[in-house]
NUVO-847730 format. One line per field, with one value per residue (C-alpha): residue in one letter; x, y, z. Coordinates in nm, 3 decimals. Layout:
<atoms>
res = [a/...]
u = [X/...]
v = [Y/...]
w = [Z/...]
</atoms>
This chain:
<atoms>
res = [m/h/n/r/i/d/r/a/i/v/r/l/a/w/l/f/a/a/w/p/l/a/a/a/a/g/p/g/e/p/a/s/p/a/s/s/a/v/l/l/a/a/k/p/d/d/s/l/p/k/s/r/d/a/l/f/a/d/d/e/p/a/k/e/t/a/a/p/a/s/r/e/s/l/f/g/d/d/a/p/l/a/a/d/a/g/p/g/s/g/p/a/r/a/a/g/v/k/g/f/v/e/n/v/m/a/y/a/y/r/q/p/s/h/w/s/e/m/m/l/r/a/d/l/g/a/q/g/d/l/g/n/n/v/k/w/k/l/g/a/r/i/d/y/d/a/a/y/s/l/t/d/f/y/p/q/a/v/d/n/n/q/r/f/n/v/l/l/r/e/n/y/l/d/v/g/a/g/d/w/d/f/r/i/g/r/q/h/v/i/w/g/e/m/v/g/l/f/f/g/d/v/v/s/a/k/d/v/r/h/f/v/l/p/e/f/d/v/l/r/i/p/q/w/a/v/r/a/e/y/f/k/d/d/f/h/a/e/l/l/w/i/p/v/p/s/y/d/e/i/g/k/p/g/a/e/f/y/n/y/t/l/p/p/p/p/g/v/a/t/v/f/r/n/e/k/i/p/t/r/n/l/s/n/t/n/y/g/l/r/l/s/m/l/r/d/g/w/d/v/a/a/f/a/y/s/s/m/s/a/a/p/t/f/y/r/e/i/v/l/g/p/q/p/t/v/v/y/q/a/r/h/d/p/i/d/q/f/g/t/t/l/a/k/d/f/g/s/v/v/l/k/a/e/a/v/y/t/r/g/l/n/y/q/v/k/n/t/t/d/p/d/g/v/v/a/q/n/t/l/l/w/v/v/g/l/d/f/t/q/f/s/d/t/r/i/n/a/q/f/f/q/s/h/f/f/d/h/h/p/d/i/i/p/s/t/n/e/n/g/y/s/l/l/v/n/h/k/f/g/d/k/i/e/a/q/a/l/w/i/a/s/l/n/r/n/d/w/m/l/r/p/r/l/t/w/n/f/e/k/n/w/r/l/a/l/g/v/d/v/f/n/g/p/p/l/g/y/f/g/r/y/d/a/k/d/r/v/y/s/e/l/r/y/s/f]
u = [-7.127/-7.395/-7.669/-7.527/-7.596/-7.884/-8.049/-7.897/-8.108/-8.392/-8.359/-8.284/-8.592/-8.776/-8.556/-8.664/-9.021/-9.023/-8.764/-9.039/-9.163/-8.783/-8.925/-9.069/-8.718/-8.642/-8.340/-8.049/-7.710/-7.376/-7.093/-6.759/-6.432/-6.200/-5.901/-5.651/-5.489/-5.642/-5.440/-5.687/-6.034/-6.286/-6.388/-6.737/-6.946/-6.986/-6.675/-6.588/-6.484/-6.724/-6.466/-6.101/-6.028/-6.199/-5.992/-5.757/-6.029/-6.214/-6.594/-6.786/-6.856/-6.470/-6.321/-6.160/-5.955/-5.734/-5.389/-5.434/-5.249/-5.221/-5.198/-5.555/-5.706/-5.595/-5.952/-6.177/-6.505/-6.412/-6.246/-6.555/-6.573/-6.226/-6.274/-6.556/-6.349/-6.042/-5.703/-5.636/-5.928/-6.345/-6.592/-6.647/-6.899/-7.045/-7.184/-7.521/-7.526/-7.453/-7.474/-7.675/-7.935/-7.959/-8.117/-7.948/-8.115/-7.939/-8.042/-7.807/-7.958/-7.742/-7.858/-7.894/-8.078/-8.128/-8.099/-7.781/-7.836/-8.126/-7.900/-8.033/-7.770/-7.725/-7.415/-7.390/-7.145/-7.058/-6.785/-6.720/-6.475/-6.312/-6.129/-5.769/-5.694/-5.858/-6.139/-6.306/-6.495/-6.746/-6.900/-7.079/-7.255/-7.547/-7.575/-7.874/-7.892/-8.247/-8.130/-8.001/-8.325/-8.562/-8.368/-8.166/-7.934/-7.626/-7.481/-7.544/-7.203/-7.231/-7.575/-7.422/-7.116/-7.340/-7.660/-7.617/-7.307/-7.243/-6.921/-6.698/-6.618/-6.395/-6.356/-6.093/-5.912/-5.729/-5.463/-5.313/-4.957/-4.776/-4.670/-4.759/-5.088/-5.176/-5.492/-5.535/-5.791/-5.979/-5.926/-5.867/-5.538/-5.543/-5.178/-5.319/-5.616/-5.650/-6.003/-6.076/-5.796/-5.634/-5.260/-5.086/-5.392/-5.163/-5.282/-5.644/-5.830/-6.152/-6.476/-6.474/-6.756/-6.950/-6.615/-6.522/-6.872/-6.980/-6.874/-6.541/-6.703/-6.857/-6.582/-6.300/-6.218/-6.059/-5.731/-5.655/-5.371/-5.148/-5.082/-4.847/-4.828/-4.596/-4.659/-4.446/-4.513/-4.558/-4.409/-4.598/-4.460/-4.673/-4.564/-4.798/-4.799/-5.110/-5.096/-5.373/-5.414/-5.765/-5.776/-5.976/-6.305/-6.326/-6.627/-6.696/-6.681/-6.983/-7.031/-7.131/-6.792/-6.545/-6.404/-6.015/-5.871/-5.769/-6.037/-5.961/-5.880/-6.176/-6.248/-6.063/-6.259/-6.191/-6.190/-6.140/-5.972/-6.050/-5.865/-5.519/-5.535/-5.203/-5.143/-5.141/-4.776/-4.511/-4.356/-4.720/-4.796/-4.776/-4.542/-4.500/-4.381/-4.480/-4.354/-4.512/-4.427/-4.640/-4.402/-4.489/-4.828/-4.668/-4.792/-4.534/-4.545/-4.340/-4.398/-4.251/-4.478/-4.414/-4.711/-4.898/-5.056/-5.437/-5.533/-5.498/-5.292/-5.444/-5.203/-5.253/-5.206/-5.301/-5.418/-5.441/-5.648/-5.905/-6.037/-5.794/-5.865/-5.712/-5.720/-5.671/-5.627/-5.631/-5.306/-5.174/-4.773/-4.525/-4.462/-4.275/-4.409/-4.216/-4.437/-4.464/-4.772/-4.795/-5.058/-5.050/-5.305/-5.239/-5.561/-5.783/-5.615/-5.512/-5.220/-5.182/-4.962/-4.902/-4.644/-4.602/-4.307/-4.400/-4.158/-4.258/-4.607/-4.700/-4.903/-5.085/-4.916/-5.060/-4.795/-4.987/-4.655/-4.548/-4.543/-4.763/-4.908/-4.767/-4.424/-4.300/-4.291/-4.169/-4.368/-4.424/-4.758/-4.781/-5.063/-5.083/-5.428/-5.537/-5.864/-6.011/-6.211/-6.276/-6.603/-6.862/-7.116/-6.884/-6.588/-6.381/-6.101/-5.844/-5.576/-5.295/-5.168/-4.900/-4.826/-4.456/-4.325/-3.959/-3.810/-4.135/-4.211/-4.370/-4.630/-4.828/-5.137/-5.032/-4.783/-4.443/-4.624/-4.991/-5.121/-5.472/-5.670/-5.987/-6.202/-6.464/-6.715/-6.963/-7.229/-7.477/-7.793/-7.915/-7.877/-8.052/-7.980/-7.605/-7.492/-7.162/-6.978/-6.689/-6.497/-6.195/-5.995/-5.690/-5.456/-5.315/-5.637/-6.021/-6.091/-6.313/-6.589/-6.846/-7.021/-7.284/-7.516/-7.768/-7.824/-8.105/-8.109/-8.470/-8.469/-8.260/-8.031/-8.202/-8.068/-8.193/-7.942/-7.996/-7.704/-7.559/-7.224/-7.116/-6.820/-6.644/-6.316/-6.159/-6.218/-5.871/-5.894/-5.968/-6.306/-6.360/-6.408/-6.727/-6.828/-7.162/-7.234/-7.374/-7.636/-7.871/-7.928/-8.117/-7.978/-8.162/-7.973/-8.078/-7.804/-7.821]
v = [-1.263/-1.426/-1.343/-0.978/-0.938/-1.122/-0.885/-0.579/-0.714/-0.705/-0.331/-0.213/-0.322/-0.174/0.152/0.200/0.177/0.394/0.661/0.906/0.840/0.926/1.163/0.891/0.756/0.743/0.853/0.667/0.686/0.799/0.587/0.565/0.633/0.329/0.406/0.353/0.593/0.636/0.446/0.422/0.524/0.348/0.543/0.579/0.298/0.476/0.623/0.284/0.395/0.323/0.214/0.124/0.471/0.650/0.451/0.732/1.008/1.100/1.115/1.338/1.622/1.658/1.560/1.887/1.886/1.581/1.634/1.698/1.474/1.783/2.141/2.136/1.939/2.158/2.354/2.013/2.102/2.467/2.308/2.352/2.740/2.770/2.618/2.850/3.187/3.118/3.163/3.468/3.649/3.664/3.831/3.717/3.453/3.222/2.853/2.810/2.685/2.303/2.041/1.825/1.788/1.473/1.310/1.041/0.832/0.599/0.362/0.223/-0.101/-0.228/-0.160/0.111/0.141/0.502/0.742/0.823/1.037/1.230/1.451/1.708/1.836/2.090/2.127/2.420/2.583/2.779/2.872/3.095/3.253/3.593/3.603/3.658/3.296/3.377/3.149/3.116/2.870/2.957/2.670/2.604/2.326/2.333/2.043/2.003/1.705/1.648/1.361/1.625/1.814/1.535/1.308/1.364/1.062/1.277/1.539/1.878/1.966/1.705/1.832/2.194/2.090/1.835/1.950/2.263/2.360/2.601/2.487/2.667/2.422/2.520/2.876/2.983/3.177/3.000/3.184/3.066/3.211/3.005/2.645/2.761/2.769/2.894/2.819/3.047/3.008/2.723/2.381/2.012/1.895/1.510/1.347/0.993/0.767/0.415/0.246/0.202/0.336/0.678/0.643/0.914/1.174/1.342/1.695/1.656/1.721/1.523/1.519/1.214/1.303/1.007/0.825/0.717/0.643/0.946/0.961/1.152/1.457/1.515/1.395/1.589/1.931/2.206/2.385/2.747/2.714/2.857/2.602/2.659/2.389/2.354/2.122/2.010/1.730/1.408/1.596/1.770/1.937/2.079/2.347/2.386/2.632/2.633/2.940/2.841/2.494/2.324/2.001/1.714/1.759/1.512/1.627/1.616/1.371/1.144/1.157/0.839/0.801/0.987/0.666/0.769/0.722/0.446/0.341/0.458/0.222/0.134/0.415/0.665/0.991/1.110/1.468/1.616/1.977/2.172/2.059/2.254/2.395/2.528/2.895/3.090/3.164/3.101/2.819/2.651/2.674/2.359/2.316/2.055/1.939/1.679/1.539/1.326/1.139/0.941/0.719/0.390/0.371/0.391/0.710/0.770/1.035/1.119/1.409/1.552/1.736/1.900/1.995/2.021/1.705/1.710/1.439/1.512/1.273/1.259/1.391/1.244/1.410/1.207/1.383/1.224/1.441/1.506/1.223/1.038/1.161/1.106/1.428/1.406/1.689/1.667/1.809/1.832/1.728/1.872/1.594/1.540/1.304/1.144/0.930/0.790/0.673/0.445/0.289/0.114/-0.029/-0.373/-0.409/-0.615/-0.554/-0.209/-0.198/0.096/0.123/0.408/0.458/0.729/0.759/0.980/1.119/1.269/1.151/1.085/0.767/0.685/0.428/0.227/0.268/0.476/0.606/0.813/1.161/1.273/0.940/0.955/0.850/0.958/0.683/0.696/0.476/0.353/0.274/0.110/-0.049/-0.240/-0.297/-0.471/-0.354/-0.630/-0.498/-0.779/-0.829/-0.625/-0.562/-0.685/-0.491/-0.646/-0.467/-0.655/-0.466/-0.548/-0.256/-0.265/-0.004/-0.064/0.112/0.161/0.136/0.017/0.093/-0.178/0.038/0.177/-0.029/-0.098/-0.390/-0.342/-0.461/-0.384/-0.592/-0.591/-0.627/-0.495/-0.624/-0.431/-0.626/-0.421/-0.565/-0.368/-0.504/-0.300/0.089/0.150/-0.066/-0.132/-0.371/-0.354/-0.470/-0.354/-0.527/-0.457/-0.611/-0.660/-0.972/-0.902/-0.945/-1.041/-0.647/-0.569/-0.367/-0.476/-0.216/-0.413/-0.136/-0.111/0.184/0.270/0.533/0.542/0.890/1.125/1.299/1.111/0.813/0.616/0.392/0.128/-0.012/-0.165/-0.064/-0.339/-0.323/-0.602/-0.645/-0.570/-0.256/-0.100/-0.228/0.040/-0.104/-0.265/0.064/0.084/-0.263/-0.133/0.113/-0.111/0.070/0.052/0.359/0.521/0.795/0.999/1.244/1.478/1.618/1.898]
w = [0.796/0.565/0.843/0.898/0.516/0.511/0.783/0.576/0.271/0.496/0.636/0.260/0.177/0.455/0.420/0.073/0.173/0.498/0.447/0.398/0.739/0.886/1.130/1.348/1.407/1.790/1.992/2.116/2.266/2.077/2.017/2.224/2.042/1.935/1.698/1.407/1.179/0.840/0.580/0.284/0.171/-0.035/-0.345/-0.440/-0.613/-0.948/-0.979/-1.165/-1.516/-1.793/-2.061/-2.061/-2.228/-1.970/-1.696/-1.606/-1.580/-1.247/-1.224/-1.459/-1.198/-1.115/-1.432/-1.502/-1.166/-1.252/-1.365/-1.746/-2.000/-2.249/-2.220/-2.419/-2.145/-1.867/-1.863/-1.868/-1.911/-2.033/-2.362/-2.570/-2.454/-2.542/-2.923/-2.971/-2.866/-3.062/-2.916/-2.716/-2.842/-2.816/-2.608/-2.225/-2.221/-1.953/-1.950/-1.731/-1.414/-1.366/-1.086/-0.911/-0.627/-0.398/-0.107/0.071/0.361/0.593/0.856/1.082/1.184/1.452/1.796/1.908/1.546/1.447/1.149/1.076/0.754/0.593/0.350/0.131/-0.090/-0.357/-0.570/-0.819/-1.019/-1.333/-1.575/-1.844/-2.081/-2.011/-2.327/-2.425/-2.278/-1.920/-1.813/-1.462/-1.273/-0.951/-0.733/-0.399/-0.211/0.058/0.280/0.513/0.692/0.877/1.089/1.341/1.340/1.363/1.619/1.922/1.887/1.866/2.112/2.031/1.920/1.652/1.543/1.524/1.296/1.076/1.035/0.787/0.595/0.310/0.120/-0.136/-0.410/-0.705/-0.742/-1.010/-1.249/-1.557/-1.763/-2.049/-2.148/-2.431/-2.314/-1.975/-1.787/-1.483/-1.205/-0.925/-0.667/-0.489/-0.684/-0.687/-0.752/-0.806/-0.852/-0.824/-0.840/-0.778/-0.847/-0.454/-0.244/-0.181/-0.229/-0.450/-0.411/-0.138/-0.179/-0.151/0.207/0.257/0.443/0.646/0.856/0.682/0.687/0.289/0.201/-0.032/-0.380/-0.465/-0.580/-0.244/-0.022/-0.175/-0.028/-0.263/-0.180/-0.224/-0.453/-0.714/-0.988/-1.267/-1.567/-1.861/-2.142/-2.411/-2.666/-2.398/-2.124/-1.831/-1.532/-1.254/-0.970/-0.682/-0.402/-0.119/0.102/0.287/0.320/0.376/0.633/0.638/0.811/1.091/1.260/1.650/1.941/1.933/1.543/1.367/1.250/1.474/1.636/1.594/1.928/2.163/2.423/2.781/3.073/3.302/3.544/3.322/3.151/2.795/2.696/2.350/2.317/2.005/1.698/1.679/1.303/1.196/1.200/0.870/0.798/0.529/0.725/0.730/0.353/0.139/-0.168/-0.438/-0.807/-1.025/-1.337/-1.589/-1.918/-2.187/-2.375/-2.572/-2.374/-2.055/-1.838/-1.550/-1.290/-0.986/-0.751/-0.445/-0.182/0.157/0.363/0.684/0.694/0.591/0.824/1.190/1.460/1.784/2.075/2.410/2.800/3.082/3.413/3.728/3.917/4.050/3.813/3.581/3.257/2.909/2.707/2.359/2.076/1.711/1.550/1.205/1.137/0.890/0.650/0.347/0.079/-0.236/-0.490/-0.825/-1.013/-1.354/-1.604/-1.899/-2.095/-2.260/-2.429/-2.209/-1.920/-1.751/-1.506/-1.257/-0.959/-0.713/-0.423/-0.179/0.102/0.387/0.638/0.977/1.024/1.372/1.509/1.822/2.111/2.330/2.596/2.870/2.983/2.651/2.745/2.430/2.318/1.962/1.797/1.429/1.167/0.818/0.563/0.227/0.100/-0.257/-0.453/-0.787/-0.963/-1.273/-1.434/-1.680/-1.976/-2.195/-2.094/-2.237/-1.949/-1.659/-1.517/-1.274/-1.059/-0.833/-0.590/-0.349/-0.121/0.164/0.417/0.523/0.873/0.868/1.194/1.304/1.673/1.885/2.065/1.744/1.636/1.279/1.214/1.053/0.709/0.696/0.384/0.192/-0.099/-0.271/-0.520/-0.718/-0.980/-1.168/-1.411/-1.626/-1.704/-2.007/-2.009/-1.702/-1.405/-1.301/-0.992/-0.830/-0.506/-0.328/-0.097/0.096/0.326/0.568/0.515/0.868/1.058/0.999/0.908/0.621/0.449/0.208/-0.012/-0.244/-0.465/-0.713/-0.936/-1.169/-1.412/-1.469/-1.637/-1.787/-1.562/-1.263/-1.064/-0.767/-0.590/-0.289/-0.108/0.195/0.408/0.639/0.846/1.053/1.257/1.583/1.773/1.671/1.283/1.013/0.961/1.278/1.467/1.281/1.332/1.481/1.221/0.953/0.748/0.446/0.231/-0.064/-0.282/-0.523/-0.735/-1.037/-1.234/-1.452]
</atoms>
């Protein structure tokens, strides 16, 4: 492990010096697929709360999308406009365009070494007040990854999928009516949030073409939804209907992080059919209810959510002739989820916990005689975390998590109880430099990810980050499937 990290640090120094010469990178061969069901996701490095009071909030660009603690906070960043307008009156007005522009350069240094990302990203948004308790927000993002233009490392289908994307972000109307507020349009709905993992955040779809490495404001995909919220004192109720669901963006076979399926036996070919997206009809819409209460410092919530799973399961078919072939197709299962979240501030320590019971999700099996290669399993995922805030310049977060499989099927990859932990340490060196390391590991096997990162806020609104992402584990491990994908990266962002 130490040798791999030492090599990563050397590569990082080289990357920082050489990234303008990216066009000189040479071609390589695409990686072969491995497998594991996605049970957790690493949160971006700088999403660590800046203070104890800010622990329950999301990153600044997406702050308005988290479940509000009060009616006044429903509009998030819109609040200053509401104060100016006064209740139910005032002329229409719009805020200026806000967002960020960033460049991410990532170099995968394991053999065959190659540039895995040369991303130029622009995220733009605007919001305004139409008066009469009606507000709006518009947003879009443009991604251009030159790694698919300047190198020929990846298959053409991957180039076409990841070179250039125009993405709609949050685009909605907010309408206030007494104790009720309504949000209609494309929006983030965040029902749970730990400092490092996804558990209670069951509504969000995600862009996982770069695994879980991007920041959350980049990773999350908004949903086309109708949301009604009721506020009364310390009680909050939320009704949600998603008529046109968004699904995880997983990319194409041969991409850097597309290793989702079991490796085929020797002499057997692998073919991927196009992903099967559920048809748009009433039975395939998503809906849910969330209730929360703040009492004596305890922030407790419970939810129920019925949906077509945002993350796909790979169904399998084995064709014997003329050449033995394993045919996979990504499909989305109808599932039901029931969960709870809680948080409590004890002064120098903040406790947070989440649990989600999922019914009906299918998992891949290793048995090649199974007709479709999957079996349904009911699971309980839970996590408990402590955030230590007594140090003025240092923050420490530790979490333990478990995924329990009821009536565990012996042919699935996970064990009956999949246990793991995470540790995040962040330290500030003055006002401009910040160092952080995130470690997530399994307790069942030697399967882990390490993400050290150094951030320099060298000018107002400007940020430069240098980091290393190291993966280790068996070929079927959640992190081990990317054992050969270790990378160093630089990230330059301007926010406005």
